[in-house]
N, C-alpha and C positions, 0 to 999 in steps of 0.2 A: 333492341333494347329501347324501352320508352324513356323519354326525358322526364327526370324526376328531381324535384327540388324539395328540401325539407326546411320549414321555417320553425325556429325555436322561439316561442313567445313567452317571456318571463319565467323560464325554467330556473329554479333557484339553486339546485344542487349541482356542484361541479362534477360529482360522480355520475349523476344522471346525464349531464352533458357529454361526459367522456364515453359513457356506455352507448348513448345515442350516436355519437360520431363513429364509434367502432361498428355499429350495426349498419350505419349509412355507407361506410366504406365496404363492408362485406357484401352489401346488396346493390352496389353500383349506383348510389345516389350521385347526381351530377354536381350539386351544390347544396350547401347548408347556409341559411341565412340566420344570423343572430339578431334578435329584436328585443326591445324592452330591456330589462335588467338581467337578461341571461348572461352569466359570466363567461368570459373568454379572456385570453391573455393579451388582448390588443389595446387595453386601457390601463391607466394607473401608472404609478411609479414602478421603476425596474424591479424592486424587491416584491411589490405586489403582483406584478406580472409573473415573476418566477414562481411564487406561491400557487397562483392559479394554474400555471403550466404544469407543475408537479401534480396537483390534485386532478386535473383533467386527464393527464397522461396515465395516471394510475388505473383508470378504466378504459381509456381510449387506446392504450398500448401502441401509440404511433399514428393512429388514424387522424389525429389532429394535424399531422404533417402531410398526409396524403390526399386529403380532401380539399376541394375548392370551397372557400367560405368567404363571407363578407358580413359586415354589420350594417344594418339598415334600420330606418324607421318602419314600423309594421305597415302603416298605411301606404307609404311609398313602395314598399316591397310588393304588396298586393296589387297596386296600380301598375307597376312595371311588369309584373308577371302576367296580369290580365291583358295588357297591351301586347305582350308577346304570345298570346293565345294559350296560356296556361289555364287549366281548370283548377280553381282554388278549392281544396278539400280540407275541412276541419275534422280532426280525429276527436269527436265529441258526441255524446249522447243527446238525442233530441227527438221531438215528435216525428219529424220526417227524415231521420237519418237512415242511411242504407245500412243493412245488416251485413257485416263482413262475412258471416257464415254463409250467406246466400251467394257468394262469389259475384258481387256486382261487376259489370263491365266498366272498367275505368281505362278509357283509351285516350291517346294523345298525350300532350304535355300536362304533367300533374305537379301541383305544389301542395304538399301536406303540412298543415299547420298543427303543431303540438303545443298545448297550453300548460299553464302553470300547475304545479303538482297538486295543490289543494282545491283551487277554485276553477280550474280549467280555462276555457277561452271565454272572454266576456261577450255578452250578447251583441254589443255593437260591432265586434269583429265577426261573429257568426253571421250577421246580416250581410256581410260583404263576401261571404263564401258561396260558391256555386253549389256545394253539396256538403252534407255532414256524413261521416263514416263512423259507425258504432261497432264495437267489439261486444258481442253478447256474452253474458256471464251467467253462471248457474249458482254461485254461492251467495252469501249474505253481503259481501262488500259491493260497493257501487262502482269501483273502478280499479284498473290495474295501475301499478307504478308506471310513470310516463315512459321510462326506458323499455320496460317490458311491453307496454302497449305499442310503442314504436316498432319493436321487433316483430310483433304479431302482424301489425298492419303492413309494414314494408315487405314482409315475407309474402303475404297474400297478394299484394300489388305486383310484386316482381316475379312471382311463381311462374307465370307463363314464359318468362325469359330464362328460367333456370334449368329447364329440361336438358339433360345430357351434360350439364356443367359440373365437372368434378376435378378441378385442377389442383386442389390442395390435399390430396390423399396422403396419409402417413405411410411411410415405408418402414417395415420392421428392420 
């Protein structure tokens, strides 16, 4: 299994955060890093933390308890990961982005940055990334919901590790 970290940068919705956490757990992500104003229940007064915990839990369904996570400054997180030989990949459309449909080879340690729901990842952060990864689309909309895009990208990245893995089969 490859080493995989997901960085949440300025994700606004607690429901998106929860859905992303659940997907990260299901696909074996090693760590999730919360950056910017991404909500999590590690800050604020106790009643505020409890409200955020309930909202995130609604879509995470317990993944918030099973994943390794931390909060960090985005620049510090990128620097630390690069120093640890991670390839920094932004899930973002761009002129030189890799097309996920072409099954690009993404080997080694990977850190996938997910950006804010409306504006994506700012240019100054994209310039710090080693690669952009794009999900091609056929319709009129320019982007998927961030939690949906996360699922698509993580599935494609981890697919080589999933062959033969079926440990959660339902029994009648």
